[in-house]
C-alpha positions as CSV (number, residue, x, y, z in Angstrom):
1,X,11.3,8.3,-19.6
2,X,8.5,6.0,-19.2
3,X,4.9,7.3,-17.8
4,X,4.1,6.4,-14.3
5,X,1.5,3.8,-13.7
6,X,-0.9,4.0,-11.0
7,X,-2.0,0.8,-8.9
8,X,-5.1,0.0,-6.7
9,X,-3.6,-1.3,-3.2
10,X,-6.1,-2.5,-0.6
11,X,-4.4,-2.0,2.6
12,X,-5.5,-4.1,5.6
13,X,-4.5,-2.2,9.3
14,X,-4.6,-4.0,12.2
15,X,-3.5,-2.7,15.9
16,X,-0.6,-4.5,17.6
17,X,-0.4,-5.5,21.0
18,X,2.1,-2.8,22.1
19,X,-0.5,-0.1,20.4
20,X,1.2,0.5,17.3
21,X,-0.6,-0.2,13.7
22,X,0.7,-2.3,11.1
23,X,-0.6,-1.9,7.4
24,X,0.0,-5.0,5.0
25,X,-1.5,-5.7,1.4
26,X,-2.1,-9.3,0.3
27,X,-1.8,-7.8,-3.4
28,X,1.9,-6.6,-2.7
29,X,3.6,-9.2,-0.7
30,X,6.4,-7.6,1.4
31,X,4.5,-4.1,2.0
32,X,4.7,-3.8,5.7
33,X,4.2,-0.4,7.2
34,X,4.5,-0.1,11.0
35,X,3.3,3.2,12.6
36,X,2.2,4.9,15.6
37,X,-1.5,5.6,14.3
38,X,-3.7,4.9,11.2
39,X,-3.1,8.0,9.9
40,X,1.0,7.6,9.4
41,X,0.2,4.1,8.1
42,X,-1.8,5.6,5.4
43,X,0.9,8.4,5.0
44,X,3.8,6.0,4.6
45,X,2.1,3.2,2.7
46,X,2.4,4.6,-0.9
47,X,5.8,5.6,-0.4
48,X,6.7,2.0,0.8
49,X,4.7,0.8,-2.1
50,X,6.6,2.8,-4.6
51,X,10.0,1.6,-3.1
52,X,9.2,-1.8,-3.1
53,X,7.6,-1.8,-6.5
54,X,11.0,0.2,-7.8
55,X,13.1,-2.5,-6.2
56,X,11.1,-5.5,-7.9
57,X,11.4,-3.9,-11.3
58,X,15.2,-2.9,-10.7
59,X,15.8,-6.9,-10.2
60,X,13.6,-8.0,-12.6
61,X,11.0,-9.7,-10.5
62,X,7.6,-9.4,-12.1
63,X,5.0,-7.5,-10.2
64,X,2.0,-9.8,-8.7
65,X,-0.9,-10.5,-11.2
66,X,-3.3,-9.2,-8.5
67,X,-2.1,-6.0,-8.4
68,X,-4.4,-3.8,-9.9
69,X,-4.1,-0.9,-12.1
70,X,-5.9,2.2,-11.4
71,X,-8.4,3.8,-13.7
72,X,-9.4,7.4,-14.3
73,X,-12.6,6.3,-12.8
74,X,-13.9,7.6,-9.4
75,X,-12.2,6.0,-6.6
76,X,-14.0,4.7,-3.8
77,X,-12.6,4.7,-0.5
78,X,-13.6,3.3,2.9
79,X,-13.2,5.6,5.8
80,X,-13.2,4.5,9.3
81,X,-14.4,7.5,11.9
82,X,-14.3,7.1,15.5
83,X,-16.2,9.3,17.7
């Protein structure tokens, strides 16, 4: 069984005109996650990314070079808090 790899995937989330949110990543073309809230986009994005990467691998499509492998070092995450 092949070992799992982890990737850092920057996600840009924007609010759409209809009030929903769209998350995309320039490092993984085709990753588009639309949801009712930012939290839901963040929850769904890893699953969508895994499915997209699996489909690319099964079709023999190389992963983008910009996709950075994650290291075991501490991960920095920016969090937007609205009060």
